[in-house]
N, CA and C atoms as an extended XYZ file, in Angstrom:
609
Properties=species:S:1:pos:R:3:atomname:S:1:resname:S:1:resid:I:1 pbc="F F F"
N        97.077       53.933      118.558 N   MET     1
C        96.352       55.163      118.144 CA  MET     1
C        96.131       56.314      119.156 C   MET     1
N        95.997       57.469      118.903 N   THR     2
C        96.230       58.413      120.042 CA  THR     2
C        94.817       58.513      120.892 C   THR     2
N        95.191       58.940      122.238 N   ASP     3
C        94.284       58.898      123.080 CA  ASP     3
C        92.982       60.107      122.628 C   ASP     3
N        91.782       59.700      122.987 N   VAL     4
C        90.923       60.628      122.535 CA  VAL     4
C        90.028       60.984      123.704 C   VAL     4
N        90.128       62.016      124.112 N   TYR     5
C        88.872       62.816      125.407 CA  TYR     5
C        87.552       63.589      124.597 C   TYR     5
N        86.809       62.862      125.563 N   ILE     6
C        85.323       63.579      124.848 CA  ILE     6
C        84.866       64.466      126.105 C   ILE     6
N        84.467       65.731      125.701 N   ILE     7
C        84.180       66.417      127.047 CA  ILE     7
C        82.994       67.013      126.399 C   ILE     7
N        81.922       66.317      127.196 N   CYS     8
C        80.536       66.771      126.764 CA  CYS     8
C        79.564       66.373      127.819 C   CYS     8
N        78.888       67.301      128.502 N   SER     9
C        78.003       67.167      129.356 CA  SER     9
C        76.525       66.533      129.477 C   SER     9
N        76.253       66.130      127.873 N   ASP    10
C        75.112       65.367      127.331 CA  ASP    10
C        75.707       64.128      127.362 C   ASP    10
N        75.039       63.103      128.302 N   GLY    11
C        75.564       61.840      128.621 CA  GLY    11
C        75.193       61.263      127.316 C   GLY    11
N        74.087       61.129      127.182 N   VAL    12
C        73.635       60.557      126.078 CA  VAL    12
C        74.624       60.502      124.637 C   VAL    12
N        74.665       61.680      124.214 N   PHE    13
C        75.525       62.019      123.229 CA  PHE    13
C        76.949       61.801      123.458 C   PHE    13
N        77.807       61.760      124.557 N   ARG    14
C        78.728       61.412      124.926 CA  ARG    14
C        79.060       59.901      124.772 C   ARG    14
N        77.949       59.137      125.120 N   ARG    15
C        77.906       57.638      124.939 CA  ARG    15
C        78.093       57.396      123.498 C   ARG    15
N        77.147       57.604      122.638 N   MET    16
C        77.230       57.651      121.325 CA  MET    16
C        78.457       57.969      120.728 C   MET    16
N        79.382       59.142      121.045 N   LEU    17
C        80.553       59.228      120.571 CA  LEU    17
C        81.628       58.314      120.919 C   LEU    17
N        81.263       57.870      122.313 N   GLU    18
C        82.473       56.636      122.901 CA  GLU    18
C        82.100       55.319      122.070 C   GLU    18
N        80.868       55.163      121.897 N   LEU    19
C        80.575       53.967      121.247 CA  LEU    19
C        81.216       53.893      119.721 C   LEU    19
N        80.990       55.038      119.014 N   GLU    20
C        81.535       55.266      117.759 CA  GLU    20
C        82.804       55.180      117.478 C   GLU    20
N        83.845       55.775      118.535 N   LEU    21
C        85.138       55.952      118.470 CA  LEU    21
C        85.673       54.766      118.923 C   LEU    21
N        85.224       54.068      119.794 N   THR    22
C        85.829       52.648      120.423 CA  THR    22
C        85.584       51.665      119.314 C   THR    22
N        84.491       51.486      118.681 N   GLU    23
C        84.424       50.610      117.167 CA  GLU    23
C        85.512       51.034      116.356 C   GLU    23
N        85.889       52.086      116.221 N   TYR    24
C        86.820       52.461      114.852 CA  TYR    24
C        88.118       52.139      115.646 C   TYR    24
N        88.254       52.049      116.775 N   GLY    25
C        89.704       51.353      117.219 CA  GLY    25
C        90.418       52.637      118.309 C   GLY    25
N        89.549       53.489      118.545 N   ALA    26
C        90.563       54.344      119.155 CA  ALA    26
C        90.133       54.611      120.716 C   ALA    26
N        91.211       54.824      121.476 N   ASN    27
C        91.419       54.598      122.913 CA  ASN    27
C        90.757       55.731      123.736 C   ASN    27
N        89.458       55.510      124.077 N   VAL    28
C        88.721       56.782      124.677 CA  VAL    28
C        89.229       56.648      125.842 C   VAL    28
N        89.483       57.793      126.504 N   MET    29
C        89.874       58.023      127.950 CA  MET    29
C        88.439       58.059      128.638 C   MET    29
N        88.797       57.972      130.287 N   PRO    30
C        87.449       57.748      130.949 CA  PRO    30
C        87.159       59.242      131.203 C   PRO    30
N        85.751       59.358      131.328 N   GLU    31
C        85.231       60.461      131.502 CA  GLU    31
C        85.905       61.189      132.880 C   GLU    31
N        86.293       62.503      132.849 N   GLY    32
C        87.059       63.199      133.878 CA  GLY    32
C        88.479       63.066      133.839 C   GLY    32
N        89.036       62.383      132.862 N   SER    33
C        90.472       62.334      132.898 CA  SER    33
C        91.287       63.504      132.763 C   SER    33
N        92.392       63.996      133.382 N   ALA    34
C        92.940       64.971      132.755 CA  ALA    34
C        93.728       64.830      131.480 C   ALA    34
N        93.502       65.820      130.467 N   VAL    35
C        93.996       65.939      129.238 CA  VAL    35
C        95.392       66.016      129.114 C   VAL    35
N        96.108       65.071      128.541 N   THR    36
C        97.451       65.146      128.330 CA  THR    36
C        97.776       64.898      126.767 C   THR    36
N        98.944       65.547      126.473 N   ALA    37
C        99.149       65.373      125.004 CA  ALA    37
C       100.376       64.192      124.902 C   ALA    37
N       100.416       63.585      123.588 N   PRO    38
C        99.831       63.813      122.502 CA  PRO    38
C        98.343       63.153      122.542 C   PRO    38
N        97.163       63.733      122.206 N   CYS    39
C        95.936       63.407      122.062 CA  CYS    39
C        95.089       64.235      121.207 C   CYS    39
N        93.643       63.725      121.134 N   ALA    40
C        92.760       64.340      120.302 CA  ALA    40
C        91.504       64.515      121.413 C   ALA    40
N        90.800       65.744      121.351 N   ALA    41
C        89.815       66.137      122.187 CA  ALA    41
C        88.758       66.686      121.495 C   ALA    41
N        87.574       65.804      121.752 N   VAL    42
C        86.363       66.130      121.160 CA  VAL    42
C        85.507       66.948      122.078 C   VAL    42
N        85.086       68.140      121.963 N   ILE    43
C        84.358       69.100      122.915 CA  ILE    43
C        82.992       69.803      122.359 C   ILE    43
N        82.342       69.377      123.252 N   SER    44
C        80.842       70.073      122.771 CA  SER    44
C        81.154       71.536      123.509 C   SER    44
N        80.507       72.357      122.367 N   ALA    45
C        80.641       73.718      122.474 CA  ALA    45
C        80.326       74.431      123.745 C   ALA    45
N        78.981       73.980      124.332 N   PRO    46
C        78.597       74.521      125.600 CA  PRO    46
C        79.535       74.151      126.901 C   PRO    46
N        80.524       73.272      126.547 N   ASP    47
C        81.427       72.719      127.410 CA  ASP    47
C        83.010       73.182      127.494 C   ASP    47
N        83.164       74.256      126.705 N   ILE    48
C        84.258       74.774      126.531 CA  ILE    48
C        85.167       75.128      127.554 C   ILE    48
N        84.586       75.916      128.474 N   ASP    49
C        84.722       76.276      129.686 CA  ASP    49
C        85.472       75.290      130.498 C   ASP    49
N        84.998       74.051      130.485 N   LYS    50
C        85.382       72.976      131.452 CA  LYS    50
C        86.688       72.161      130.756 C   LYS    50
N        87.006       72.320      129.463 N   ALA    51
C        87.950       71.861      128.816 CA  ALA    51
C        89.309       72.428      129.116 C   ALA    51
N        90.321       71.931      130.205 N   ALA    52
C        91.608       72.219      130.596 CA  ALA    52
C        92.633       71.459      129.456 C   ALA    52
N        93.079       72.253      128.350 N   LEU    53
C        93.898       71.534      127.250 CA  LEU    53
C        95.323       71.964      127.283 C   LEU    53
N        95.901       71.114      127.014 N   PRO    54
C        97.566       71.157      126.807 CA  PRO    54
C        97.747       72.053      125.638 C   PRO    54
N        98.961       72.967      125.695 N   GLN    55
C        98.940       74.161      124.642 CA  GLN    55
C        99.472       73.359      123.287 C   GLN    55
N       100.025       72.454      123.490 N   ASP    56
C       100.788       71.816      122.312 CA  ASP    56
C       100.281       70.418      122.317 C   ASP    56
N       100.238       69.765      121.075 N   GLY    57
C       100.092       68.335      120.574 CA  GLY    57
C        98.744       68.032      120.952 C   GLY    57
N        97.830       68.735      120.838 N   CYS    58
C        96.344       68.101      121.062 CA  CYS    58
C        95.367       68.617      119.990 C   CYS    58
N        95.301       67.919      119.107 N   LEU    59
C        94.040       67.991      117.905 CA  LEU    59
C        92.772       68.310      118.436 C   LEU    59
N        92.104       69.527      118.254 N   THR    60
C        90.563       69.862      119.003 CA  THR    60
C        89.803       69.874      118.201 C   THR    60
N        88.572       69.145      118.376 N   VAL    61
C        87.541       69.157      117.556 CA  VAL    61
C        86.247       69.743      118.235 C   VAL    61
N        85.568       70.940      117.938 N   VAL    62
C        84.471       71.230      118.681 CA  VAL    62
C        83.336       71.014      117.921 C   VAL    62
N        82.152       70.354      118.667 N   PHE    63
C        80.947       70.457      117.966 CA  PHE    63
C        79.524       71.135      118.739 C   PHE    63
N        78.740       71.290      117.804 N   GLY    64
C        77.379       71.959      118.631 CA  GLY    64
C        76.642       72.524      117.513 C   GLY    64
N        75.429       73.159      117.934 N   TYR    65
C        74.393       73.433      117.311 CA  TYR    65
C        74.845       74.987      116.531 C   TYR    65
N        74.519       75.368      115.742 N   PRO    66
C        75.020       76.612      115.155 CA  PRO    66
C        74.981       77.903      115.956 C   PRO    66
N        73.859       77.924      117.192 N   GLU    67
C        73.908       78.966      117.767 CA  GLU    67
C        74.813       78.767      119.232 C   GLU    67
N        75.526       77.710      119.329 N   GLU    68
C        76.261       77.468      120.328 CA  GLU    68
C        77.810       77.650      119.784 C   GLU    68
N        77.906       77.893      118.556 N   LEU    69
C        79.722       77.894      118.041 CA  LEU    69
C        80.413       79.364      118.098 C   LEU    69
N        79.371       80.467      118.091 N   PRO    70
C        80.073       81.854      118.191 CA  PRO    70
C        81.483       81.943      118.789 C   PRO    70
N        81.733       81.320      120.021 N   ASP    71
C        82.758       81.671      120.946 CA  ASP    71
C        83.851       80.402      120.951 C   ASP    71
N        83.725       79.648      119.689 N   THR    72
C        84.874       78.648      119.896 CA  THR    72
C        86.042       79.395      119.208 C   THR    72
N        86.400       80.165      118.508 N   ASP    73
C        87.626       80.792      118.191 CA  ASP    73
C        88.317       81.145      119.074 C   ASP    73
N        87.976       81.142      120.613 N   ARG    74
C        88.988       81.575      121.524 CA  ARG    74
C        89.753       80.313      122.054 C   ARG    74
N        89.510       79.045      121.505 N   ILE    75
C        90.569       78.059      121.859 CA  ILE    75
C        90.905       77.491      120.583 C   ILE    75
N        90.915       78.101      119.376 N   ASN    76
C        91.483       77.843      118.209 CA  ASN    76
C        91.421       76.335      117.885 C   ASN    76
N        90.374       75.660      117.764 N   PRO    77
C        90.185       74.279      117.250 CA  PRO    77
C        90.657       73.938      116.114 C   PRO    77
N        90.960       72.877      115.964 N   SER    78
C        91.602       72.143      114.424 CA  SER    78
C        90.354       72.136      113.650 C   SER    78
N        89.088       71.877      114.186 N   ALA    79
C        87.971       71.652      113.247 CA  ALA    79
C        86.730       71.933      114.328 C   ALA    79
N        85.687       72.480      113.461 N   VAL    80
C        84.334       72.731      114.235 CA  VAL    80
C        83.491       71.800      113.449 C   VAL    80
N        82.342       71.164      114.075 N   LEU    81
C        81.347       70.322      113.361 CA  LEU    81
C        80.184       70.814      113.958 C   LEU    81
N        79.179       71.133      112.803 N   VAL    82
C        77.821       71.490      113.269 CA  VAL    82
C        76.821       70.507      113.494 C   VAL    82
N        76.232       70.167      114.527 N   ARG    83
C        75.160       69.008      114.683 CA  ARG    83
C        73.954       69.295      114.095 C   ARG    83
N        73.385       68.489      113.730 N   PRO    84
C        73.990       66.941      113.682 CA  PRO    84
C        74.953       66.852      112.249 C   PRO    84
N        75.982       65.967      112.832 N   PHE    85
C        77.135       65.745      111.853 CA  PHE    85
C        77.079       64.233      111.544 C   PHE    85
N        77.870       64.047      110.624 N   ASP    86
C        78.339       62.398      110.033 CA  ASP    86
C        79.422       62.162      110.818 C   ASP    86
N        79.445       61.072      111.703 N   THR    87
C        80.490       60.384      112.414 CA  THR    87
C        81.677       60.364      111.499 C   THR    87
N        81.312       59.858      110.288 N   ASP    88
C        82.527       59.703      109.339 CA  ASP    88
C        83.474       61.119      108.951 C   ASP    88
N        82.705       62.246      109.221 N   GLU    89
C        83.332       63.084      109.067 CA  GLU    89
C        84.268       63.705      110.320 C   GLU    89
N        83.639       63.262      111.461 N   LEU    90
C        84.567       63.150      112.728 CA  LEU    90
C        86.046       62.248      112.600 C   LEU    90
N        85.714       61.209      112.100 N   MET    91
C        86.714       60.316      111.838 CA  MET    91
C        87.930       60.754      110.858 C   MET    91
N        87.236       61.484      109.857 N   ARG    92
C        88.108       62.120      108.702 CA  ARG    92
C        89.003       62.877      109.452 C   ARG    92
N        88.433       63.933      110.467 N   VAL    93
C        89.225       64.887      110.712 CA  VAL    93
C        90.296       64.581      112.177 C   VAL    93
N        89.753       63.424      112.813 N   LEU    94
C        90.587       62.895      113.789 CA  LEU    94
C        91.645       61.972      113.429 C   LEU    94
N        91.486       61.148      112.467 N   PHE    95
C        92.386       60.107      111.779 CA  PHE    95
C        92.881       59.978      110.370 C   PHE    95
N        92.101       61.123      109.696 N   GLY    96
C        92.639       61.150      108.323 CA  GLY    96
C        91.681       60.711      107.352 C   GLY    96
N        90.965       59.596      107.533 N   GLU    97
C        90.306       58.754      106.809 CA  GLU    97
C        89.130       58.319      107.534 C   GLU    97
N        87.996       57.732      106.769 N   SER    98
C        87.071       56.756      107.497 CA  SER    98
C        87.311       55.631      107.370 C   SER    98
N        86.802       54.854      108.173 N   LYS    99
C        87.115       53.262      108.437 CA  LYS    99
C        86.765       52.629      107.211 C   LYS    99
N        87.864       51.839      106.756 N   THR   100
C        87.289       50.969      105.475 CA  THR   100
C        86.409       49.735      106.165 C   THR   100
N        85.371       49.684      105.094 N   GLU   101
C        84.385       48.560      105.332 CA  GLU   101
C        84.322       48.020      104.310 C   GLU   101
N        84.116       46.535      104.637 N   SER   102
C        83.771       45.314      103.408 CA  SER   102
C        82.604       45.693      102.389 C   SER   102
N        82.485       45.149      101.339 N   VAL   103
C        81.602       45.387      100.264 CA  VAL   103
C        80.552       44.424      100.398 C   VAL   103
N        79.257       44.700      100.765 N   PRO   104
C        78.430       43.454      100.938 CA  PRO   104
C        78.272       42.850       99.566 C   PRO   104
N        77.856       41.527       99.691 N   THR   105
C        77.465       40.935       98.517 CA  THR   105
C        76.126       41.288       97.657 C   THR   105
N        75.333       41.826       98.661 N   ILE   106
C        74.157       42.173       98.064 CA  ILE   106
C        74.322       43.797       97.774 C   ILE   106
N        73.931       44.234       96.418 N   ARG   107
C        74.025       45.746       96.401 CA  ARG   107
C        72.827       46.441       96.632 C   ARG   107
N        71.797       46.295       96.443 N   LYS   108
C        70.586       46.877       96.740 CA  LYS   108
C        69.408       46.148       97.061 C   LYS   108
N        68.359       46.615       97.729 N   ILE   109
C        67.143       45.961       98.193 CA  ILE   109
C        66.214       47.177       97.646 C   ILE   109
N        65.226       46.741       97.131 N   THR   110
C        63.987       47.523       96.718 CA  THR   110
C        62.965       47.241       97.509 C   THR   110
N        62.264       48.258       98.308 N   ALA   111
C        61.453       47.828       99.150 CA  ALA   111
C        59.930       48.086       98.352 C   ALA   111
N        59.059       47.380       99.192 N   SER   112
C        57.711       47.571       98.522 CA  SER   112
C        57.641       49.028       98.607 C   SER   112
N        56.814       49.363       97.559 N   GLY   113
C        56.409       51.030       97.288 CA  GLY   113
C        57.594       51.525       96.681 C   GLY   113
N        58.030       52.764       97.275 N   ARG   114
C        58.829       53.592       96.406 CA  ARG   114
C        60.322       53.964       97.193 C   ARG   114
N        60.484       53.012       98.246 N   LEU   115
C        61.955       53.052       98.745 CA  LEU   115
C        62.829       52.044       98.322 C   LEU   115
N        64.100       52.560       98.231 N   THR   116
C        65.330       51.881       97.929 CA  THR   116
C        66.361       52.132       98.470 C   THR   116
N        66.959       51.024       98.927 N   VAL   117
C        68.220       50.936       99.871 CA  VAL   117
C        69.390       50.344       99.020 C   VAL   117
N        70.506       51.296       98.993 N   ASP   118
C        71.771       50.816       98.524 CA  ASP   118
C        72.706       50.520       99.647 C   ASP   118
N        73.079       49.208       99.913 N   ILE   119
C        73.586       48.497      101.140 CA  ILE   119
C        75.186       49.496      101.041 C   ILE   119
N        75.746       49.224       99.813 N   GLU   120
C        77.045       49.400       99.794 CA  GLU   120
C        77.508       50.895       99.901 C   GLU   120
N        76.549       52.009       99.499 N   LYS   121
C        76.570       53.154       99.704 CA  LYS   121
C        76.018       54.050      100.917 C   LYS   121
N        75.442       52.946      101.478 N   ARG   122
C        74.541       53.330      102.744 CA  ARG   122
C        73.730       54.670      102.459 C   ARG   122
N        72.783       54.500      101.280 N   THR   123
C        71.871       55.447      101.232 CA  THR   123
C        70.483       54.858      100.916 C   THR   123
N        69.457       55.667      101.037 N   VAL   124
C        68.222       55.423      101.182 CA  VAL   124
C        67.437       56.391      100.190 C   VAL   124
N        66.587       55.777       99.303 N   SER   125
C        66.322       56.858       98.301 CA  SER   125
C        64.716       56.699       98.306 C   SER   125
N        64.127       57.650       98.139 N   TYR   126
C        62.542       57.689       98.100 CA  TYR   126
C        62.229       58.776       96.862 C   TYR   126
N        61.634       58.142       95.841 N   LEU   127
C        60.896       59.077       94.844 CA  LEU   127
C        61.958       59.818       93.893 C   LEU   127
N        63.302       59.106       93.976 N   GLY   128
C        64.447       59.809       93.432 CA  GLY   128
C        65.286       60.858       94.558 C   GLY   128
N        64.724       61.143       95.806 N   ILE   129
C        65.591       61.757       96.728 CA  ILE   129
C        66.374       60.839       97.494 C   ILE   129
N        67.766       61.190       97.547 N   SER   130
C        68.576       60.255       98.288 CA  SER   130
C        69.055       60.649       99.592 C   SER   130
N        69.451       59.916      100.583 N   SER   131
C        69.994       60.538      101.778 CA  SER   131
C        71.041       59.400      102.263 C   SER   131
N        72.032       59.865      102.564 N   ARG   132
C        73.448       59.104      102.935 CA  ARG   132
C        73.174       59.109      104.397 C   ARG   132
N        73.402       57.605      105.065 N   LEU   133
C        73.447       57.304      106.296 CA  LEU   133
C        74.944       57.167      106.935 C   LEU   133
N        75.260       57.045      108.022 N   THR   134
C        76.335       56.911      108.714 CA  THR   134
C        76.395       55.320      108.950 C   THR   134
N        77.493       54.689      109.245 N   LYS   135
C        77.532       53.358      109.501 CA  LYS   135
C        76.358       52.684      110.588 C   LYS   135
N        76.336       53.590      111.641 N   ARG   136
C        75.573       53.286      112.672 CA  ARG   136
C        74.066       53.564      112.541 C   ARG   136
N        73.986       54.575      111.929 N   GLU   137
C        72.386       55.072      111.349 CA  GLU   137
C        71.904       54.065      110.472 C   GLU   137
N        72.903       53.460      109.533 N   PHE   138
C        72.308       52.561      108.515 CA  PHE   138
C        72.097       51.226      109.426 C   PHE   138
N        72.713       50.706      110.220 N   ALA   139
C        72.748       49.276      110.919 CA  ALA   139
C        71.381       49.535      111.671 C   ALA   139
N        71.054       50.889      112.215 N   LEU   140
C        69.531       50.609      112.995 CA  LEU   140
C        68.559       50.743      111.875 C   LEU   140
N        68.973       51.448      111.013 N   PHE   141
C        67.746       51.361      109.860 CA  PHE   141
C        67.633       50.225      109.329 C   PHE   141
N        68.514       49.862      109.056 N   GLU   142
C        68.290       48.035      108.348 CA  GLU   142
C        67.911       47.171      109.283 C   GLU   142
N        67.926       47.191      110.330 N   TYR   143
C        67.598       46.327      111.386 CA  TYR   143
C        65.818       46.807      111.649 C   TYR   143
N        65.402       47.603      111.583 N   LEU   144
C        63.972       48.287      111.594 CA  LEU   144
C        63.348       47.841      110.348 C   LEU   144
N        64.094       48.294      109.157 N   TYR   145
C        63.429       47.972      107.789 CA  TYR   145
C        63.119       46.474      107.413 C   TYR   145
N        64.151       45.477      107.820 N   LYS   146
C        64.170       44.246      107.575 CA  LYS   146
C        63.124       43.596      108.542 C   LYS   146
N        62.685       44.244      109.483 N   ARG   147
C        61.353       43.667      110.537 CA  ARG   147
C        60.295       44.660      110.231 C   ARG   147
N        59.987       44.967      109.168 N   LYS   148
C        58.985       45.821      108.889 CA  LYS   148
C        57.662       45.450      109.424 C   LYS   148
N        56.897       46.360      110.219 N   GLY   149
C        55.616       45.694      110.597 CA  GLY   149
C        55.605       45.331      112.122 C   GLY   149
N        56.906       45.138      112.654 N   ILE   150
C        57.124       44.523      114.000 CA  ILE   150
C        57.548       45.445      114.923 C   ILE   150
N        56.685       45.390      116.102 N   GLU   151
C        57.259       46.326      117.074 CA  GLU   151
C        58.521       45.854      117.598 C   GLU   151
N        59.450       46.464      117.690 N   ILE   152
C        60.752       46.076      118.311 CA  ILE   152
C        61.452       46.918      119.523 C   ILE   152
N        61.359       46.128      120.643 N   PRO   153
C        61.550       46.892      121.651 CA  PRO   153
C        62.938       47.585      121.883 C   PRO   153
N        63.206       48.605      122.516 N   ARG   154
C        64.489       49.539      122.478 CA  ARG   154
C        65.436       48.709      122.994 C   ARG   154
N        65.413       47.762      123.831 N   SER   155
C        66.600       46.913      124.418 CA  SER   155
C        66.836       46.157      123.304 C   SER   155
N        66.039       45.586      122.294 N   GLU   156
C        66.666       44.595      121.266 CA  GLU   156
C        67.265       45.320      120.447 C   GLU   156
N        66.939       46.572      120.024 N   LEU   157
C        67.804       47.515      118.947 CA  LEU   157
C        69.050       47.919      119.596 C   LEU   157
N        69.159       48.195      120.816 N   TYR   158
C        70.375       48.248      121.516 CA  TYR   158
C        71.273       47.331      121.679 C   TYR   158
N        70.764       46.260      122.014 N   ASP   159
C        71.506       45.149      122.001 CA  ASP   159
C        72.066       44.551      120.671 C   ASP   159
N        71.280       44.564      119.770 N   SER   160
C        71.695       44.235      118.281 CA  SER   160
C        72.459       45.315      117.475 C   SER   160
N        72.348       46.316      117.676 N   VAL   161
C        73.047       47.626      116.737 CA  VAL   161
C        74.175       48.075      117.595 C   VAL   161
N        74.195       48.019      119.034 N   TRP   162
C        75.275       48.544      119.610 CA  TRP   162
C        76.021       47.508      120.496 C   TRP   162
N        75.455       46.443      120.732 N   GLY   163
C        76.206       45.188      121.381 CA  GLY   163
C        75.802       45.302      122.985 C   GLY   163
N        74.788       46.068      123.193 N   GLY   164
C        74.366       46.001      124.840 CA  GLY   164
C        75.230       46.833      125.789 C   GLY   164
N        75.022       46.881      126.874 N   GLY   165
C        75.866       47.640      128.063 CA  GLY   165
C        74.708       48.880      128.340 C   GLY   165
N        75.601       49.908      128.915 N   ASP   166
C        74.778       50.870      129.312 CA  ASP   166
C        74.347       51.969      128.354 C   ASP   166
N        73.443       52.772      128.301 N   GLY   167
C        73.207       53.648      127.470 CA  GLY   167
C        72.069       53.553      126.356 C   GLY   167
N        71.127       52.664      127.050 N   GLU   168
C        70.120       52.369      125.952 CA  GLU   168
C        69.553       53.529      125.250 C   GLU   168
N        69.384       54.850      126.060 N   ASN   169
C        68.960       56.081      125.527 CA  ASN   169
C        69.377       56.357      123.717 C   ASN   169
N        70.580       55.831      123.773 N   VAL   170
C        71.272       56.378      122.392 CA  VAL   170
C        70.189       55.990      121.200 C   VAL   170
N        69.773       55.067      121.648 N   VAL   171
C        68.615       54.486      120.344 CA  VAL   171
C        67.798       55.509      120.039 C   VAL   171
N        67.338       56.441      121.153 N   ASP   172
C        66.277       57.389      120.793 CA  ASP   172
C        66.979       58.532      119.933 C   ASP   172
N        68.128       58.624      120.305 N   VAL   173
C        69.018       59.808      119.570 CA  VAL   173
C        69.212       59.498      118.292 C   VAL   173
N        69.611       58.177      117.921 N   TYR   174
C        69.684       57.724      116.594 CA  TYR   174
C        68.473       57.768      115.762 C   TYR   174
N        67.448       57.208      116.276 N   VAL   175
C        66.121       57.444      115.791 CA  VAL   175
C        65.713       58.809      115.300 C   VAL   175
N        66.373       59.736      116.134 N   CYS   176
C        66.130       61.259      115.694 CA  CYS   176
C        66.729       61.419      114.368 C   CYS   176
N        67.999       60.988      114.487 N   TYR   177
C        68.756       61.244      113.294 CA  TYR   177
C        68.055       60.811      111.985 C   TYR   177
N        67.552       59.353      112.129 N   LEU   178
C        66.933       58.789      110.919 CA  LEU   178
C        65.718       59.688      110.511 C   LEU   178
N        64.899       60.021      111.488 N   ARG   179
C        63.727       60.967      111.164 CA  ARG   179
C        64.300       62.085      110.465 C   ARG   179
N        65.410       62.862      110.913 N   GLU   180
C        65.855       64.072      110.340 CA  GLU   180
C        65.949       63.914      109.113 C   GLU   180
N        67.054       63.012      108.832 N   LYS   181
C        67.528       62.324      107.378 CA  LYS   181
C        66.501       61.699      106.268 C   LYS   181
N        65.723       61.123      106.961 N   LEU   182
C        64.997       60.307      106.040 CA  LEU   182
C        63.173       61.056      105.914 C   LEU   182
N        62.652       60.925      106.931 N   GLU   183
C        61.216       61.470      107.143 CA  GLU   183
C        61.037       62.693      106.659 C   GLU   183
N        62.139       63.666      107.532 N   ASN   184
C        61.847       65.226      107.052 CA  ASN   184
C        62.283       65.368      105.628 C   ASN   184
N        63.322       64.802      105.115 N   LYS   185
C        63.808       65.053      103.946 CA  LYS   185
C        62.536       64.495      102.772 C   LYS   185
N        62.473       63.354      103.092 N   PHE   186
C        61.261       62.688      102.145 CA  PHE   186
C        59.869       63.010      102.132 C   PHE   186
N        59.587       63.617      103.368 N   GLY   187
C        58.100       64.274      103.368 CA  GLY   187
C        57.261       62.933      103.860 C   GLY   187
N        57.804       61.600      104.229 N   VAL   188
C        56.981       60.532      104.627 CA  VAL   188
C        57.145       60.005      106.144 C   VAL   188
N        56.247       59.154      106.690 N   LYS   189
C        56.136       58.707      107.975 CA  LYS   189
C        56.828       57.286      107.660 C   LYS   189
N        58.133       56.776      108.548 N   LEU   190
C        58.906       55.574      108.258 CA  LEU   190
C        58.680       54.734      109.708 C   LEU   190
N        59.137       55.689      110.748 N   ILE   191
C        59.449       54.982      112.078 CA  ILE   191
C        58.497       55.531      112.928 C   ILE   191
N        57.701       54.574      113.509 N   ARG   192
C        56.974       54.925      114.435 CA  ARG   192
C        57.143       54.559      116.003 C   ARG   192
N        56.790       55.475      116.636 N   THR   193
C        57.142       54.818      118.109 CA  THR   193
C        56.174       54.176      118.820 C   THR   193
N        56.423       53.345      119.432 N   VAL   194
C        55.599       52.367      120.115 CA  VAL   194
C        55.622       52.603      121.721 C   VAL   194
N        54.833       53.322      122.044 N   ARG   195
C        54.727       53.837      123.531 CA  ARG   195
C        54.931       52.770      124.760 C   ARG   195
N        56.225       53.116      125.156 N   GLY   196
C        56.411       52.108      126.249 CA  GLY   196
C        57.310       50.985      125.959 C   GLY   196
N        57.485       50.937      124.586 N   LYS   197
C        58.255       49.769      124.146 CA  LYS   197
C        59.531       49.855      123.182 C   LYS   197
N        59.216       50.537      121.994 N   GLY   198
C        60.320       50.873      121.162 CA  GLY   198
C        59.855       51.533      119.903 C   GLY   198
N        60.375       50.924      118.683 N   TYR   199
C        59.909       51.334      117.410 CA  TYR   199
C        59.264       50.434      116.521 C   TYR   199
N        58.837       50.765      115.440 N   MET   200
C        58.159       49.905      114.290 CA  MET   200
C        58.600       50.626      112.936 C   MET   200
N        59.085       49.863      112.079 N   PHE   201
C        59.102       50.418      110.643 CA  PHE   201
C        58.001       50.411      109.935 C   PHE   201
N        57.334       51.423      109.254 N   GLU   202
C        56.221       51.250      108.706 CA  GLU   202
C        56.305       51.912      107.228 C   GLU   202
N        55.774       51.547      106.023 N   GLU   203
C        56.003       52.517      104.904 CA  GLU   203
C        54.601       52.685      104.358 C   GLU   203
């Protein structure tokens, strides 16, 4: 698989991308490595000036918030992704398709109350409003959801969903994604921050 370079000064977000790409099977190059073709480069818009890219043979993806993107045209990227973006979309741009996943034996779980979870489609619905999650977002949601009412340490979430290692703060990033996709969309509070410990799912 093509080497992938991540050029991003946001250490937490870079670590998140590295984990997602590595899980997919990509060969993520060490931070600070010189970019050599053929390759793919995933670049944060604020870090475009730091990117020394080869003229040919490099598929380039730039990502950022809307206000950060106006100057991206000068490097002629292959694709531009607006944050927050679905990592499946990034995989499709880089590799042509999203990773094939096995179909779970259980199709749906209905929570107490009005929350419905579709495991196969990775969707969460509330009062008829649905939101689709990425594979990693869904894994975090499912871990919290199945332990409803239990305070779960951040370290446990990181070990269980990401497999441990450095970069525990990525849990906070993904909780923000879940809150954006679920709580803000549904207008309900689902994930409570447990100060000094971690998070708890409550409905």
